[in-house]
GUGUNU-332094 format. One record per atom (N, C-alpha, C): x, y, z. Coordinates in pm, whole numbers, padded with zeros to 5 digits, always signed. Example, Ala and Ser with C-alpha at 12.3 -4.5 7.8 and 13.67 -1.06 7.14 Angstrom:
2
+01319-00569+00780
+01230-00450+00780
+01320-00330+00780
+01285-00225+00708
+01367-00106+00714
+01290+00003+00787
END
This chain:
410
+00077-00107+00008
+00008+00009+00007
+00080+00117-00031
+00217+00104+00007
+00283+00232+00002
+00256+00309-00111
+00221+00250-00263
+00211+00377-00351
+00094+00432-00332
-00024+00368-00257
-00139+00413-00251
-00084+00537-00142
-00043+00507-00030
-00030+00604+00074
+00043+00740+00003
+00150+00710-00088
+00199+00814-00137
+00072+00929-00209
+00003+00882-00261
-00111+00942-00351
-00209+01028-00260
-00218+00925-00160
-00331+01004-00028
-00252+01125-00001
-00098+01095+00058
-00045+01182+00110
+00000+01299+00050
-00001+01317-00096
+00009+01429-00172
-00122+01496-00176
-00249+01396-00236
-00386+01497-00221
-00386+01534-00077
-00365+01504+00031
-00359+01579+00154
-00300+01712+00143
-00170+01741+00142
-00110+01804+00109
-00152+01953+00051
-00229+01912-00065
-00292+02003-00182
-00402+02053-00130
-00469+01980+00005
-00607+02024+00033
-00603+02086+00147
-00496+02158+00187
-00464+02238+00361
-00543+02373+00320
-00546+02390+00176
-00616+02584+00210
-00812+02491+00211
-00848+02401+00163
-00989+02376+00191
-00977+02315+00347
-00888+02278+00385
-00883+02255+00542
-00910+02385+00621
-00856+02473+00572
-00869+02609+00646
-01028+02664+00628
-01075+02619+00486
-01180+02691+00494
-01305+02596+00552
-01272+02517+00605
-01349+02423+00653
-01372+02458+00835
-01266+02504+00845
-01208+02543+00966
-01328+02659+01023
-01276+02761+00944
-01358+02911+00936
-01515+02864+00938
-01571+02765+00856
-01706+02756+00835
-01745+02703+00982
-01678+02589+01026
-01703+02540+01183
-01729+02637+01282
-01620+02740+01303
-01588+02816+01373
-01739+02937+01371
-01748+02984+01233
-01858+03082+01238
-01988+03022+01293
-02019+02879+01349
-02141+02878+01377
-02135+02820+01555
-02148+02922+01610
-02130+02858+01755
-02213+02771+01820
-02136+02647+01868
-02192+02510+01911
-02157+02512+02068
-02216+02566+02148
-02227+02579+02282
-02349+02528+02343
-02297+02454+02457
-02415+02403+02540
-02503+02482+02600
-02621+02428+02643
-02706+02514+02679
-02665+02545+02874
-02583+02453+02916
-02530+02480+03049
-02448+02591+03076
-02403+02638+02970
-02268+02719+02909
-02359+02844+02874
-02484+02843+02868
-02556+02957+02781
-02537+02969+02624
-02553+02835+02604
-02571+02867+02407
-02677+02758+02412
-02707+02751+02225
-02837+02681+02181
-02802+02538+02130
-02680+02482+02161
-02646+02380+02135
-02560+02370+01984
-02573+02258+01914
-02481+02202+01823
-02534+02185+01679
-02657+02222+01676
-02711+02177+01540
-02718+02243+01442
-02685+02405+01458
-02634+02460+01341
-02519+02439+01298
-02424+02428+01383
-02309+02387+01341
-02325+02231+01276
-02355+02150+01320
-02403+01982+01257
-02460+02034+01114
-02548+02106+01100
-02642+02108+00967
-02522+02159+00854
-02451+02244+00908
-02344+02286+00826
-02211+02224+00801
-02166+02137+00849
-02089+02024+00840
-02157+01950+00733
-02309+01886+00781
-02360+01766+00711
-02373+01821+00544
-02416+01932+00524
-02430+02030+00396
-02287+02018+00324
-02192+02068+00396
-02040+02039+00346
-01985+01907+00283
-02019+01811+00373
-01968+01671+00311
-02053+01659+00224
-02177+01656+00234
-02243+01634+00103
-02204+01672-00023
-02175+01790-00009
-02136+01875-00107
-01983+01793-00170
-01908+01750-00111
-01753+01654-00093
-01775+01534-00161
-01907+01465-00172
-01878+01333-00169
-01907+01261-00072
-01925+01318+00029
-01950+01188+00144
-02103+01189+00172
-02140+01120+00099
-02310+01086+00103
-02390+00993+00226
-02296+00906+00269
-02350+00793+00344
-02359+00867+00501
-02446+00941+00539
-02486+01009+00629
-02581+00975+00737
-02587+00975+00866
-02716+00961+00959
-02665+01034+01058
-02803+01077+01095
-02835+01162+01224
-02875+01053+01319
-02815+01101+01431
-02835+00986+01577
-02828+01125+01683
-02986+01183+01672
-02960+01286+01745
-03025+01231+01878
-03001+01313+02000
-03069+01318+02119
-03159+01417+02149
-03259+01358+02197
-03391+01500+02233
-03343+01593+02337
-03368+01734+02340
-03328+01780+02442
-03390+01936+02406
-03486+01960+02490
-03605+02025+02513
-03531+02173+02509
-03421+02199+02573
-03364+02306+02614
-03329+02390+02531
-03301+02338+02352
-03240+02412+02269
-03361+02430+02181
-03341+02523+02109
-03400+02573+02009
-03480+02476+01907
-03364+02370+01867
-03363+02294+01767
-03451+02137+01834
-03464+02161+01965
-03495+02035+02008
-03435+01896+02032
-03293+01923+01954
-03227+01803+01949
-03082+01853+01947
-02996+01745+02034
-02835+01761+02020
-02803+01669+01922
-02746+01693+01812
-02683+01612+01659
-02558+01535+01736
-02625+01400+01676
-02489+01324+01623
-02463+01277+01487
-02355+01282+01424
-02382+01269+01265
-02276+01170+01263
-02327+01077+01206
-02222+00937+01123
-02205+00940+00982
-02065+00938+00934
-02043+00973+00813
-01961+00820+00798
-02000+00733+00660
-01929+00586+00648
-01877+00608+00527
-01742+00564+00529
-01690+00528+00371
-01616+00409+00362
-01701+00313+00331
-01674+00171+00283
-01540+00137+00256
-01487+00055+00313
-01338-00031+00298
-01373-00157+00252
-01247-00241+00252
-01251-00381+00231
-01272-00488+00318
-01228-00428+00444
-01246-00558+00574
-01376-00498+00632
-01372-00594+00732
-01498-00595+00839
-01443-00477+00926
-01326-00493+00948
-01262-00429+01062
-01305-00288+01058
-01361-00181+01152
-01374-00018+01096
-01266+00048+01162
-01232+00189+01125
-01155+00245+01144
-01235+00372+01203
-01261+00421+01317
-01353+00526+01385
-01275+00624+01456
-01280+00725+01363
-01240+00871+01452
-01350+00932+01504
-01365+00938+01602
-01452+01041+01714
-01453+01166+01761
-01482+01306+01697
-01454+01416+01723
-01560+01472+01784
-01571+01560+01909
-01681+01648+01918
-01738+01780+01833
-01850+01811+01835
-01917+01931+01762
-01895+02053+01867
-01937+02062+01994
-01939+02154+02074
-01776+02214+02108
-01801+02345+02184
-01718+02439+02200
-01751+02441+02339
-01650+02534+02383
-01665+02613+02508
-01659+02771+02482
-01758+02803+02567
-01764+02972+02527
-01612+03047+02526
-01632+03157+02464
-01473+03254+02445
-01419+03324+02546
-01479+03316+02655
-01401+03366+02793
-01427+03545+02782
-01301+03532+02846
-01303+03699+02849
-01232+03758+02692
-01326+03844+02661
-01315+03881+02508
-01206+03963+02496
-01162+04038+02589
-01065+04137+02613
-00919+04103+02589
-00941+03948+02642
-00799+03872+02602
-00759+03799+02434
-00848+03865+02364
-00851+03789+02235
-00785+03922+02156
-00727+03862+02038
-00686+03964+01962
-00720+03990+01826
-00830+03907+01848
-00975+03934+01696
-01099+03844+01777
-01179+03861+01646
-01279+03816+01673
-01292+03639+01701
-01341+03606+01807
-01308+03428+01840
-01375+03361+01754
-01507+03410+01661
-01565+03324+01592
-01570+03348+01424
-01444+03433+01432
-01401+03445+01278
-01232+03394+01297
-01235+03319+01223
-01113+03213+01224
-00987+03321+01111
-00903+03354+01229
-00787+03425+01149
-00674+03321+01123
-00588+03363+01020
-00477+03301+00954
-00343+03355+00967
-00264+03338+01043
-00109+03402+01077
-00015+03308+01109
+00116+03324+01044
+00240+03229+01057
+00204+03102+01053
+00120+03049+00974
+00075+02903+00953
-00013+02861+01068
-00069+02945+01161
-00160+02941+01249
-00315+02977+01202
-00422+02885+01238
-00559+02936+01238
-00604+02946+01380
-00643+03060+01395
-00701+03121+01523
-00808+03140+01531
-00861+03076+01625
-01043+03110+01650
-01107+02986+01748
-01182+03038+01839
-01241+02925+01920
-01281+02797+01841
-01249+02719+01917
-01283+02550+01869
-01177+02483+01781
-01114+02595+01710
-00977+02517+01585
-00903+02424+01650
-00899+02388+01750
-00793+02297+01830
-00884+02201+01878
-00990+02243+01989
-01057+02152+02029
-01213+02200+02011
-01244+02077+01941
-01207+01983+01865
-01226+01942+01720
-01213+02103+01641
-01226+02101+01502
-01073+02057+01436
-00930+02045+01484
-00858+01969+01433
-00868+01849+01393
-00904+01797+01523
-00936+01641+01500
-01045+01616+01376
-01146+01692+01379
-01258+01683+01293
-01190+01704+01140
-01167+01801+01136
-01127+01848+01010
-01011+01739+00940
-00948+01699+01028
-00830+01596+00954
-00885+01454+00953
-00989+01452+01039
-01050+01304+00966
-01129+01293+00873
-01209+01460+00854
-01281+01458+00714
-01203+01468+00608
-01049+01448+00625
-00988+01544+00494
-00871+01383+00462
-00882+01308+00595
-00828+01169+00538
-00925+01063+00474
-01068+01087+00525
-01187+01031+00452
-01181+01048+00317
-01142+01191+00287
-01197+01260+00116
-01094+01188+00089
-00936+01184+00118
-00831+01160+00042
-00856+01020-00050
-00924+00937+00015
-00964+00825-00054
-01071+00802-00123
-01185+00919-00124
-01308+00914-00236
-01239+01026-00325
-01119+01102-00299
-01119+01190-00440
-01008+01119-00485
-00906+01018-00466
-00853+00957-00543
-00875+00836-00589
-00976+00768-00554
-01026+00643-00596
-00977+00527-00548
-00906+00568-00433
-00837+00425-00345
-00947+00384-00257
-00943+00273-00261
-01056+00195-00135
-00986+00187-00008
-01038+00238+00074
-00945+00203+00192
-00960+00025+00275
-00835-00012+00321
-00883-00145+00387
-00966-00153+00508
-00968-00027+00525
-01089-00038+00692
-01188+00076+00633
-01321+00003+00665
-01454+00081+00644
-01409+00208+00728
-01428+00334+00693
-01373+00446+00792
-01515+00462+00873
-01487+00512+00955
-01666+00555+01022
-01608+00671+01111
-01684+00822+01051
-01665+00956+01117
-01785+00958+01209
-01737+00973+01342
-01834+01020+01397
-01804+01170+01503
-01937+01251+01454
-01908+01379+01536
-02025+01401+01655
-01988+01418+01753
-02061+01397+01845
-02094+01549+01943
-02200+01553+02000
-02256+01664+02070
-02205+01655+02228
-02208+01749+02280
-02210+01775+02448
-02083+01721+02505
-01973+01700+02462
-01817+01640+02519
-01807+01750+02635
-01812+01873+02613
-01731+01948+02681
-01847+01973+02831
-01968+01946+02870
-02034+01926+02997
-02065+01792+03035
-01977+01677+02947
-02040+01539+03032
-02092+01429+02939
-02100+01450+02820
-02157+01364+02686
-02278+01305+02736
-02411+01360+02793
-02519+01286+02825
-02600+01289+02716
-02560+01367+02629
-02651+01364+02473
-02556+01346+02341
-02429+01320+02385
-02343+01271+02292
-02294+01128+02310
-02171+01040+02330
-02150+00938+02334
-02201+00872+02439
-02233+00888+02526
-02304+00804+02639
-02437+00785+02590
-02526+00896+02542
-02680+00855+02463
-02663+00760+02332
-02530+00777+02266
-02539+00674+02162
-02545+00537+02182
-02416+00528+02309
-02399+00378+02329
-02499+00319+02407
-02633+00407+02471
-02714+00326+02532
-02845+00310+02443
-02837+00393+02336
-02918+00396+02216
-02919+00301+02113
-02834+00294+02051
-02752+00225+01932
-02626+00132+01966
-02633+00045+01875
-02528-00063+01888
-02459-00033+01747
-02323+00047+01782
-02234+00102+01652
-02138+00013+01680
-02059+00006+01803
-01930-00061+01788
-01898-00173+01803
-01783-00238+01726
-01740-00389+01770
-01623-00369+01851
-01622-00488+01909
-01473-00513+01990
-01369-00515+01941
-01346-00565+01785
-01240-00564+01714
-01194-00421+01622
-01285-00296+01624
-01292-00197+01568
-01167-00133+01621
-01099-00027+01537
-01016+00063+01582
-01050+00228+01626
-01031+00255+01738
-01136+00384+01770
-01017+00449+01838
-01013+00580+01716
-00933+00716+01795
-01014+00827+01811
-00975+00891+01904
-01034+00998+01963
-00928+01124+01961
-00950+01212+01835
-00864+01293+01839
-00871+01431+01932
-00867+01395+02025
-00916+01500+02140
-00796+01520+02290
-00664+01509+02241
-00542+01527+02349
-00432+01451+02254
-00343+01525+02347
-00191+01509+02274
-00072+01584+02311
-00023+01595+02219
+00153+01735+02254
+00193+01757+02163
+00246+01835+02141
+00280+01905+02038
+00398+01840+01930
+00426+01708+01954
+00514+01645+01894
+00468+01511+01817
+00370+01469+01923
+00250+01395+01840
+00299+01230+01893
+00382+01234+02014
+00453+01126+02081
+00407+01065+02197
+00286+01134+02217
+00195+01068+02322
+00062+01001+02285
+00032+00860+02293
-00087+00796+02281
-00174+00782+02404
-00284+00861+02442
-00342+00847+02583
-00436+00726+02580
-00417+00610+02670
-00458+00468+02701
-00543+00492+02831
-00504+00569+02925
-00569+00542+03029
-00653+00715+03094
-00736+00704+03161
-00805+00820+03218
-00764+00790+03403
-00759+00882+03453
-00806+00896+03611
-00927+00911+03636
-00978+00835+03746
-01107+00832+03780
-01130+00974+03820
-01274+01028+03810
-01315+01140+03784
-01441+01139+03895
-01422+01247+03985
-01523+01282+04053
-01537+01442+04095
-01628+01484+04060
-01640+01637+04077
-01763+01650+04179
-01732+01708+04320
-01841+01725+04430
-01907+01846+04456
-02007+01847+04472
-02091+01969+04514
-02109+01969+04660
-02047+02085+04738
-02066+02038+04891
-02110+02160+04936
-02271+02162+05022
-02355+02259+05070
-02303+02218+05239
-02275+02336+05322
-02226+02311+05460
-02352+02425+05503
-02443+02339+05565
-02554+02445+05651
-02502+02448+05817
-02458+02585+05878
-02475+02588+05989
-02592+02661+06063
-02561+02778+06123
-02630+02875+06166
-02593+03036+06170
-02646+03097+06146
-02633+03226+06051
-02610+03292+06230
-02525+03430+06247
-02528+03491+06331
-02469+03633+06303
-02461+03737+06372
-02405+03847+06373
-02231+03854+06407
-02170+03896+06332
-02017+03855+06338
-01929+03870+06467
-02001+03971+06523
-01978+03983+06671
-01990+03879+06766
-02117+03810+06767
-02121+03687+06856
-02093+03573+06743
-01986+03516+06725
-02011+03357+06674
-02018+03276+06715
-02026+03306+06895
-02092+03190+06987
-02208+03140+06994
-02281+03243+06902
-02394+03240+06881
-02453+03170+06741
-02359+03109+06683
-02396+03078+06533
-02297+02952+06518
-02341+02895+06389
-02223+02801+06370
-02183+02810+06229
-02047+02845+06213
-01982+02930+06094
-01973+02820+05966
-02101+02835+05842
-02054+02739+05771
-01921+02766+05694
-01892+02906+05678
-01796+02876+05595
-01659+02867+05667
-01671+02845+05784
-01557+02795+05858
-01529+02659+05864
-01629+02610+05892
-01679+02435+05869
-01607+02394+05703
-01684+02463+05610
-01635+02444+05469
-01508+02409+05415
-01440+02540+05501
-01291+02566+05463
-01230+02437+05520
-01275+02382+05640
-01207+02288+05725
-01188+02164+05649
-01348+02143+05595
-01364+02031+05505
-01305+02039+05369
-01277+02132+05320
-01213+02117+05190
-01049+02137+05256
-00988+02147+05306
-00882+02112+05364
-00843+01994+05376
-00947+01941+05470
-00934+01784+05486
-00959+01706+05375
-01045+01753+05271
-01071+01647+05154
-00931+01653+05071
-00869+01798+05060
-00751+01793+05024
-00627+01713+05052
-00609+01690+05188
-00519+01600+05271
-00563+01451+05205
-00652+01446+05121
-00677+01291+05096
-00573+01247+04992
-00500+01342+04957
-00371+01305+04828
-00277+01268+04959
-00280+01264+05065
-00179+01196+05161
-00228+01067+05231
-00338+01059+05171
-00414+00922+05237
-00403+00788+05112
-00466+00841+05025
-00454+00753+04883
-00292+00803+04820
-00171+00712+04861
-00049+00737+04847
-00012+00659+04725
-00112+00572+04642
-00014+00531+04512
+00003+00623+04432
+00136+00559+04358
+00172+00630+04234
+00175+00559+04110
+00169+00575+03994
+00152+00548+03882
+00213+00613+03760
+00338+00596+03717
+00416+00719+03629
+00336+00722+03496
+00259+00625+03467
+00179+00673+03362
+00127+00805+03327
+00098+00853+03462
-00007+00965+03454
+00103+01095+03533
+00067+01208+03489
+00118+01364+03512
+00037+01426+03556
-00002+01468+03718
+00145+01396+03780
+00086+01252+03829
+00182+01175+03893
+00130+01023+03882
+00083+00985+04022
+00021+01060+04088
-00066+01043+04213
-00214+01121+04197
-00309+01089+04292
-00450+01112+04281
-00435+01264+04344
-00518+01350+04290
-00575+01478+04354
-00692+01497+04364
-00710+01559+04496
-00837+01609+04544
-00835+01801+04553
-00893+01878+04473
-00872+02011+04458
-01003+02065+04501
-01011+02164+04619
-01107+02228+04625
-01080+02356+04483
-01215+02427+04426
-01214+02471+04298
-01307+02582+04314
-01428+02566+04253
-01519+02628+04261
-01582+02675+04400
-01617+02830+04434
-01676+02853+04573
-01783+02984+04502
-01896+02940+04586
-02010+02992+04561
-02043+03113+04672
-02096+03241+04647
-02124+03325+04719
-02184+03318+04878
-02147+03321+04952
-02263+03296+05111
-02298+03447+05096
-02230+03510+05260
-02352+03637+05294
-02271+03721+05219
-02386+03850+05185
-02335+03969+05092
-02218+04070+05192
-02245+04066+05309
-02163+04153+05390
-02040+04094+05476
-01973+04201+05526
-01865+04138+05605
-01890+04087+05731
-01984+04151+05817
-02049+04162+05995
-02137+04046+05981
-02115+03911+05914
-02265+03835+05920
-02146+03687+05929
-02183+03607+06030
-02157+03491+06029
-02239+03397+05941
-02219+03319+05808
-02266+03280+05712
-02348+03131+05769
-02449+03115+05757
-02524+02999+05797
-02531+02881+05685
-02470+02926+05552
-02449+02830+05452
-02353+02851+05346
-02267+02741+05343
-02141+02771+05223
-02139+02676+05134
-02119+02693+05007
-02103+02597+04907
-01977+02598+04809
-01926+02491+04797
-01771+02485+04779
-01773+02364+04633
-01678+02353+04558
-01699+02247+04491
-01549+02162+04525
-01514+02040+04476
-01423+02000+04447
-01386+01885+04319
-01286+01919+04264
-01227+01823+04135
-01138+01719+04164
-01155+01568+04162
-01115+01528+04242
-01046+01386+04140
-00938+01364+04069
-00860+01326+03968
-00770+01170+04036
-00821+01050+04008
-00797+00932+04144
-00731+00876+04027
-00637+00805+04090
-00576+00693+03983
-00678+00544+04001
-00669+00488+03875
-00788+00397+03847
-00759+00284+03960
-00672+00247+04025
-00612+00142+04096
-00715+00204+04248
-00789+00313+04273
-00882+00349+04374
-00983+00324+04295
-01093+00258+04313
-01252+00268+04300
-01305+00367+04357
-01432+00480+04281
-01456+00549+04346
-01554+00526+04462
-01616+00381+04466
-01657+00345+04620
-01569+00373+04729
-01425+00315+04722
-01328+00334+04825
-01317+00459+04863
-01334+00574+04763
-01313+00743+04770
-01412+00785+04867
-01544+00767+04821
-01663+00784+04913
-01653+00753+05063
-01639+00632+05051
-01617+00590+05205
-01526+00693+05277
-01416+00710+05237
-01310+00806+05300
-01386+00967+05300
-01451+00999+05199
-01472+01105+05207
-01613+01145+05333
-01697+01049+05342
-01754+01025+05422
-01730+01049+05564
-01617+00968+05606
-01537+00988+05729
-01522+01102+05755
-01449+01152+05672
-01410+01330+05683
-01515+01391+05672
-01649+01370+05616
-01754+01478+05644
-01832+01470+05756
-01808+01333+05833
-01874+01341+05954
-01789+01398+06062
-01656+01378+06064
-01598+01462+06145
-01608+01625+06149
-01636+01656+06061
-01621+01781+06022
-01770+01859+06059
-01857+01734+06060
-01997+01786+06100
-01978+01804+06232
-01919+01689+06327
-01933+01681+06475
-01862+01806+06513
-01735+01837+06448
-01637+01929+06505
-01700+02059+06521
-01782+02085+06442
-01822+02234+06387
-01991+02266+06409
-02063+02123+06423
-02186+02140+06448
-02266+02191+06323
-02264+02144+06208
-02316+02158+06116
-02343+02041+06024
-02416+02054+05929
-02411+01953+05830
-02368+01964+05679
-02328+01898+05609
-02258+01875+05467
-02380+01773+05400
-02400+01839+05307
-02478+01749+05215
-02390+01761+05074
-02352+01644+05017
-02272+01647+04889
-02355+01564+04794
-02312+01608+04673
-02398+01550+04572
-02291+01559+04440
-02284+01457+04334
-02183+01423+04230
-02228+01542+04131
-02146+01664+04071
-02149+01702+03979
-02127+01619+03842
-02005+01547+03858
-01994+01434+03761
-01886+01321+03825
-01900+01225+03762
-01817+01101+03828
-01800+01042+03710
-01695+00940+03691
-01651+00864+03597
-01534+00769+03636
-01562+00657+03602
-01424+00538+03627
-01437+00460+03487
-01307+00453+03455
-01288+00416+03316
-01169+00302+03322
-01182+00174+03262
-01057+00079+03224
-00971+00162+03135
-00823+00076+03168
-00738+00126+03049
-00739+00056+02924
-00718+00147+02810
-00673+00056+02664
-00573-00014+02706
-00542-00163+02694
-00413-00203+02685
-00335-00153+02597
-00222-00142+02619
-00091-00084+02559
-00027-00180+02434
-00104-00301+02445
-00068-00413+02347
-00216-00407+02264
-00298-00313+02245
-00441-00341+02162
-00394-00306+02007
-00466-00324+01957
-00429-00310+01781
-00432-00140+01747
-00531-00099+01847
-00548+00019+01789
-00425+00136+01828
-00348+00071+01944
-00220+00159+02007
-00126+00093+01868
-00098+00002+01849
-00002-00076+01743
-00035+00002+01601
-00124+00049+01565
-00164+00092+01434
-00114+00247+01451
-00177+00317+01585
-00158+00417+01574
+00018+00456+01562
+00081+00366+01674
+00219+00392+01650
+00325+00365+01571
+00250+00260+01443
+00325+00260+01329
+00266+00377+01204
+00190+00402+01208
+00147+00524+01143
+00189+00665+01213
+00216+00685+01297
+00309+00817+01376
+00417+00846+01319
+00489+00700+01330
+00629+00701+01271
+00607+00706+01107
+00538+00647+01113
+00530+00699+00927
+00555+00837+00865
+00478+00891+00990
+00405+01072+00933
+00507+01155+00967
+00531+01123+01114
+00601+01222+01209
+00717+01195+01261
+00765+01058+01202
+00899+01023+01248
+00967+01028+01395
+00836+01003+01481
+00887+00990+01628
+00794+00857+01698
+00876+00781+01788
+00835+00638+01864
+00719+00705+01941
+00591+00693+01943
+00525+00737+02015
+00495+00631+02165
+00438+00658+02252
+00410+00585+02357
+00315+00634+02436
+00274+00493+02513
+00101+00522+02585
+00153+00612+02704
+00015+00697+02732
+00070+00762+02863
-00088+00765+02931
-00097+00813+03034
-00234+00831+03130
-00275+00985+03097
-00380+01046+03152
-00423+01166+03186
-00517+01209+03280
-00503+01294+03351
-00607+01339+03451
-00741+01414+03422
-00736+01439+03247
-00887+01485+03241
-00935+01393+03163
-01085+01426+03137
-01180+01293+03096
-01187+01326+02941
-01202+01222+02865
-01275+01240+02736
-01370+01129+02720
-01424+01125+02552
-01515+01069+02517
-01498+00937+02552
-01391+00882+02517
-01300+00778+02543
-01336+00685+02639
-01364+00721+02743
-01393+00671+02887
-01504+00584+02889
-01613+00647+02804
-01760+00549+02830
-01756+00443+02704
-01660+00443+02623
-01647+00340+02541
-01574+00232+02609
-01444+00253+02665
-01360+00134+02752
-01471+00091+02858
-01541+00149+02936
-01646+00094+03055
-01698+00005+02963
-01761-00035+02826
-01868-00109+02783
-01729-00200+02704
-01569-00193+02725
-01511-00313+02663
-01425-00277+02505
-01460-00140+02470
-01452-00118+02349
-01314-00033+02412
-01184-00074+02304
-01045-00021+02317
-01028+00086+02219
-01035+00232+02296
-01013+00333+02220
-00895+00396+02257
-00815+00503+02195
-00700+00542+02190
-00695+00707+02162
-00664+00813+02254
-00664+00946+02238
-00555+00985+02188
-00550+01021+02063
-00456+01107+01988
-00470+01247+01913
-00352+01297+01901
-00380+01415+01804
-00247+01477+01803
-00170+01559+01737
-00084+01647+01749
-00108+01792+01792
-00118+01812+01939
-00174+01966+01980
-00076+02020+02059
-00114+02171+02028
+00010+02237+02104
-00069+02268+02257
-00205+02237+02269
-00269+02233+02408
-00328+02375+02420
-00388+02447+02332
-00402+02606+02370
-00602+02571+02369
-00665+02456+02415
-00760+02458+02382
-00831+02539+02529
-00948+02588+02510
-01025+02668+02627
-00954+02801+02647
-00836+02860+02593
-00759+02955+02594
-00802+03088+02518
-00749+03212+02536
-00776+03327+02449
-00665+03281+02333
-00699+03339+02185
-00675+03297+02098
-00621+03176+02066
-00712+03063+02097
-00701+02928+02051
-00663+02920+01945
-00551+02823+01885
-00504+02782+01733
-00470+02671+01691
-00463+02627+01597
-00435+02503+01571
-00343+02531+01407
-00236+02449+01433
-00098+02468+01295
-00161+02358+01155
-00149+02428+01067
-00204+02407+00932
-00118+02260+00903
+00005+02247+00949
+00063+02144+00918
+00050+02040+01028
-00024+02035+01157
-00082+01958+01246
-00222+01917+01149
-00289+01985+01119
-00425+01969+01022
-00400+01847+00922
-00280+01861+00840
-00244+01780+00745
-00186+01660+00783
-00066+01655+00883
-00003+01554+00957
-00094+01471+00984
-00210+01526+01090
-00305+01432+01157
-00393+01376+01032
-00438+01414+00937
-00489+01314+00879
-00416+01262+00779
-00261+01262+00750
-00213+01158+00692
-00191+01040+00791
-00200+01070+00943
-00192+00946+01039
-00302+00878+01007
-00425+00928+01023
-00559+00863+01012
-00549+00792+00872
-00517+00869+00757
-00510+00786+00614
-00424+00666+00627
-00327+00672+00679
-00221+00557+00646
-00288+00454+00741
-00364+00443+00862
-00414+00342+00931
-00536+00285+00863
-00604+00375+00795
-00697+00298+00716
-00626+00214+00596
-00559+00272+00538
-00502+00198+00416
-00391+00071+00448
-00386+00055+00560
-00330-00071+00610
-00391-00178+00632
-00400-00322+00581
-00447-00401+00594
-00431-00468+00711
-00533-00577+00774
-00511-00648+00897
-00413-00740+00879
-00337-00743+00967
-00233-00855+00995
-00284-00977+01025
END
């Protein structure tokens, strides 16, 4: 297949201006979840669907999740198929949604109008996750436009809702549709490094907590007549943070190689200085090594909560804002082997498996026994002002996906 790959590679190199145009189109359609003040991904999905059809990718299927909070009534999930010779499919799964622009004054231009400068495209979403989306699309188009039939059937899946939990995206699809097979090669191009030499095969277990501490409000001069919810909340935050010294296992696959328990968001309590607050609300972001099941984490959390309640005469109510456990994709799995070979072929680097603290759409797949690998060649500017992607990475990643699709099973 070396001759075929040379043909595919040349086509991709010539298609870079078209990649930039698709990036511009996608960014111009805001795709923000209602939790973040947006109206969902439908407008962006429709633009992408129309663009794909006009370029010859016509085997398209919409697998929408109903959501009455958005004007279109659905959160779109779009599947494109390019038939190949073999039964085993190559899936490349990217997400349609993006985060809001954040502080507008920190941008050097309109976040929703892509600008090209020094070999980079700048705009909200161009890296997270449109680089992976566009690279996957052009890998598939390379086969269609050159007339080469891929060895693997190519499945491009563009999902909703990744940025706020995937309930209307991959989790919905896994519970309502039978799409994947255990022998499939599944790649999520939503994480990586500037050289492309890390393949994410494992994620830390994730636990986000909302903690509401209820005490008794009083005048600031009479703390003896109240029970300071803020003080108790601060003590509880410190106690939970100290769990890093209780769950002490290390795993060098991850960076950092230990579990973390961090207090993060804090809600406003009383509006004035001279009142002892009777209620205090804060949040914890816990990233836990996979060797510790969340049931074990919860047991220790409850012990520490009870100790604070007794000491400060308060009550603490805990709720999960998000929770996720995920087994690892074996480092010897076919998808990791295929990625390693293709990355070396395109980028001339020896990629190695790693674990991450963040969550991706690979986790729900792994929980059901599907081996998924997360990879891209990224600069890591997602969610930042002046988010950018490199044109050379758009083309290079497309070549990696094309190389895998062109390779016959061993």
